[in-house]
C-alpha positions as CSV (number, residue, x, y, z in Angstrom):
1,M,-28.0,-6.7,-51.2
2,S,-25.7,-5.6,-53.9
3,S,-21.9,-6.6,-53.7
4,Q,-20.9,-3.0,-53.8
5,F,-22.5,-2.8,-50.2
6,L,-21.3,-6.0,-49.0
7,R,-17.5,-5.5,-49.9
8,P,-17.2,-2.3,-47.3
9,V,-19.3,-4.2,-44.6
10,L,-17.1,-7.3,-44.8
11,I,-13.9,-5.2,-44.8
12,L,-15.1,-3.3,-41.8
13,S,-16.0,-6.6,-39.9
14,L,-12.6,-8.1,-40.5
15,C,-10.7,-4.8,-39.2
16,L,-13.1,-5.2,-36.1
17,V,-12.1,-8.8,-35.1
18,P,-8.6,-7.9,-34.1
19,L,-9.7,-5.1,-31.8
20,A,-12.5,-7.2,-30.1
21,R,-9.8,-9.9,-29.6
22,S,-7.4,-7.3,-27.8
23,A,-10.1,-5.9,-26.0
24,T,-10.9,-9.3,-24.1
25,K,-7.4,-10.5,-23.8
26,A,-6.8,-11.6,-20.2
27,H,-3.7,-10.5,-18.4
28,V,-1.6,-12.6,-16.3
29,I,-0.4,-11.4,-13.0
30,T,2.1,-13.4,-10.9
31,F,4.5,-12.9,-8.0
32,G,8.1,-14.5,-8.5
33,K,10.2,-16.2,-6.1
34,A,10.8,-14.5,-2.6
35,T,14.3,-13.6,-2.1
36,P,15.6,-12.8,1.8
37,T,17.3,-9.2,1.9
38,K,17.9,-6.6,4.2
39,F,15.9,-3.2,4.4
40,Q,17.6,-0.2,5.9
41,V,15.9,1.0,8.9
42,G,15.9,5.0,9.1
43,Q,19.0,6.9,8.4
44,S,21.2,5.2,10.8
45,E,24.0,3.2,9.5
46,G,24.1,-0.6,10.4
47,K,20.4,-0.7,11.3
48,F,18.5,-3.3,8.8
49,L,15.4,-5.2,8.8
50,N,15.4,-8.7,7.3
51,L,12.5,-8.9,4.8
52,K,11.7,-10.9,1.6
53,V,11.3,-9.0,-1.5
54,R,9.2,-10.6,-4.7
55,P,9.0,-9.4,-8.1
56,L,5.6,-8.7,-9.8
57,Y,5.1,-9.6,-13.3
58,V,2.6,-8.7,-15.7
59,D,2.2,-11.1,-18.8
60,A,5.6,-12.5,-17.8
61,R,7.1,-8.9,-17.8
62,L,8.7,-7.5,-14.8
63,K,6.9,-4.5,-13.3
64,E,7.6,-4.0,-9.7
65,Y,9.5,-5.3,-6.6
66,T,7.2,-6.0,-3.6
67,I,7.6,-6.8,0.1
68,G,5.0,-8.4,2.2
69,A,1.8,-10.3,1.7
70,P,-0.8,-8.6,-0.6
71,H,-4.1,-7.8,0.6
72,E,-7.2,-8.6,-1.5
73,V,-9.5,-5.6,-1.6
74,T,-12.1,-7.4,-4.2
75,E,-11.9,-10.1,-6.6
76,R,-10.3,-7.7,-9.0
77,L,-8.2,-5.3,-6.8
78,F,-5.4,-6.1,-4.5
79,V,-2.8,-3.8,-2.7
80,V,0.7,-4.8,-2.0
81,R,3.7,-2.7,-0.6
82,R,6.5,-1.7,-3.0
83,G,10.2,-2.4,-2.7
84,F,13.0,-0.9,-4.6
85,R,16.7,-0.3,-4.6
86,L,18.2,3.2,-4.1
87,N,21.7,4.0,-5.5
88,D,24.0,4.6,-2.4
89,T,27.1,5.3,-4.1
90,L,28.9,8.5,-3.3
91,P,30.6,10.7,-5.6
92,D,33.9,9.8,-4.5
93,D,33.2,6.0,-4.4
94,P,34.8,3.9,-7.1
95,P,32.6,3.7,-10.1
96,A,33.3,0.2,-10.7
97,A,31.6,-0.7,-7.4
98,P,28.3,0.6,-7.5
99,R,26.4,0.2,-4.1
100,W,22.7,-0.4,-4.0
101,Q,20.4,-0.6,-1.1
102,W,16.9,-1.8,-0.7
103,Q,14.2,0.5,0.7
104,R,10.6,0.2,1.4
105,G,8.4,2.3,-0.6
106,G,4.7,3.0,-0.7
107,W,1.6,0.8,-1.5
108,L,0.7,-0.2,-4.9
109,L,-3.1,-0.8,-6.1
110,V,-3.2,-3.6,-8.9
111,D,-6.2,-4.1,-11.2
112,R,-6.3,-7.5,-12.4
113,M,-8.5,-6.9,-15.4
114,T,-6.6,-4.3,-16.9
115,A,-3.2,-5.0,-15.4
116,R,-3.0,-1.3,-14.3
117,I,-0.4,-0.8,-11.5
118,S,-0.8,2.6,-9.8
119,Q,0.8,4.2,-6.6
120,I,-1.7,4.8,-3.6
121,N,-1.5,8.3,-2.4
122,L,-1.6,8.1,1.5
123,P,-1.5,11.3,3.4
124,E,1.3,11.7,6.1
125,F,2.6,8.2,5.2
126,D,6.3,7.7,5.9
127,T,7.9,5.0,4.4
128,L,10.5,4.4,7.1
129,V,8.1,4.8,10.1
130,S,4.5,4.3,9.2
131,A,3.3,0.7,10.0
132,A,0.0,-0.3,8.0
133,N,-2.8,-2.5,8.3
134,W,-5.7,-3.0,5.9
135,Y,-9.2,-4.0,6.3
136,R,-11.5,-4.2,3.3
137,D,-10.7,-0.8,1.4
138,Y,-9.4,1.0,4.5
139,I,-5.8,1.2,5.6
140,A,-4.8,2.3,9.2
141,Y,-1.2,3.6,9.9
142,C,0.6,6.0,12.0
143,G,1.2,9.3,10.1
144,V,4.2,11.5,10.6
145,S,4.3,15.3,10.2
146,D,6.7,16.8,7.7
147,D,9.2,17.9,10.4
148,G,9.2,14.3,12.1
149,K,8.0,15.5,15.4
150,K,4.2,14.6,15.3
151,L,2.5,11.2,14.9
152,F,-1.0,10.9,13.6
153,A,-3.5,8.1,13.7
154,V,-4.6,8.1,10.1
155,V,-7.3,6.0,8.4
156,A,-7.8,6.3,4.8
157,Q,-9.9,4.8,2.1
158,L,-9.4,3.8,-1.4
159,G,-10.9,6.2,-3.9
160,R,-10.9,9.1,-1.3
161,R,-8.2,12.0,-1.5
162,K,-8.6,13.1,2.1
163,P,-8.3,10.6,5.2
164,V,-11.3,9.3,6.8
165,M,-9.6,10.2,10.2
166,K,-6.6,11.9,11.2
167,K,-6.1,12.3,14.9
168,P,-3.0,13.3,17.2
169,L,-1.2,10.3,18.3
170,G,1.7,11.8,20.2
171,D,5.3,12.8,19.8
172,P,7.9,10.2,18.7
173,S,11.0,10.1,20.4
174,D,13.0,9.5,17.2
175,A,10.4,9.2,14.3
176,S,13.3,8.5,11.8
177,D,14.6,5.2,13.3
178,E,11.8,3.7,15.1
179,E,8.7,2.1,13.3
180,C,5.4,2.6,14.7
181,S,3.3,-0.2,16.3
182,V,0.8,-1.9,13.9
183,P,-2.8,-0.7,14.2
184,T,-5.4,-3.7,14.7
185,W,-8.8,-3.9,13.2
186,Q,-12.1,-5.3,14.9
187,R,-15.0,-6.4,12.5
188,D,-18.1,-5.8,14.1
189,P,-18.6,-3.1,15.3
190,M,-15.7,-1.8,12.8
191,R,-13.1,-0.4,15.1
192,V,-9.4,0.3,14.9
193,T,-6.8,0.7,17.7
194,F,-3.6,2.6,17.8
195,E,-0.8,2.5,20.3
196,S,0.8,5.9,20.9
197,P,4.7,6.1,21.6
198,D,4.1,6.0,25.5
199,G,2.1,2.8,25.3
200,K,-1.5,4.3,25.5
201,K,-4.1,2.6,23.3
202,L,-6.5,4.7,21.3
203,T,-9.6,3.1,19.7
204,F,-11.9,4.7,17.1
205,S,-15.1,3.4,15.7
206,I,-15.3,3.8,12.0
207,R,-19.0,4.0,10.4
208,G,-18.5,5.0,6.9
209,H,-17.0,8.5,6.8
210,V,-17.6,9.2,10.6
211,V,-15.1,8.3,13.3
212,D,-16.0,8.1,17.0
213,V,-13.5,8.0,19.9
214,V,-14.1,4.7,22.0
215,N,-13.2,5.2,25.5
216,D,-12.8,2.7,28.2
217,K,-16.2,3.4,29.8
218,E,-18.0,2.5,26.6
219,D,-16.2,-0.8,26.3
220,E,-17.3,-1.7,30.1
221,T,-20.9,-0.8,29.3
222,E,-21.2,-2.8,26.0
223,S,-19.5,-5.9,27.4
224,S,-22.2,-5.9,30.6
225,E,-25.1,-5.6,28.2
């Protein structure tokens, strides 16, 4: 093989080595120390919730602030709720004394392999009212209408734009200031139970993308078999 042919091949190989190394570089995703703080509840002055906020780092760089424990979806993917500080300073307040207020955000999807962090789009999810619970790649929460007068039992799945389930849950007395009850999951068969504002419990059976309502009579029949 002539040297005229070997020279461009050698140059091309040397150029591809850095690209191969960068493609296989592993990212390091870590959480920082949890710091207790107060999150405002609703729009009322003086109503706060005690929570802990933790910074989320990618390769030692701060990317987001988070609250609560992460949920492992797969060995590669996990979800965690976002926390952020909102500027609560009025136009007439002294500029030398800015006022910041912690708020609860939506949910983040984190890919350990690519280090990509993306916002999860959850239909009817209200950051002040909706209490969520994860199971596998499903999330159950109480959704709120735009006018704040209707609640919905919502089950969404990662990767799907439309919710797997959306059922009326009731009319909240004050959806802007009160958080819904956290839904509960059952493994086998896969079911999720919501509690309406009047204390009534509604259970739904989830089979893939099909949803069935489970009533008390069905529970009694299954328990007697």
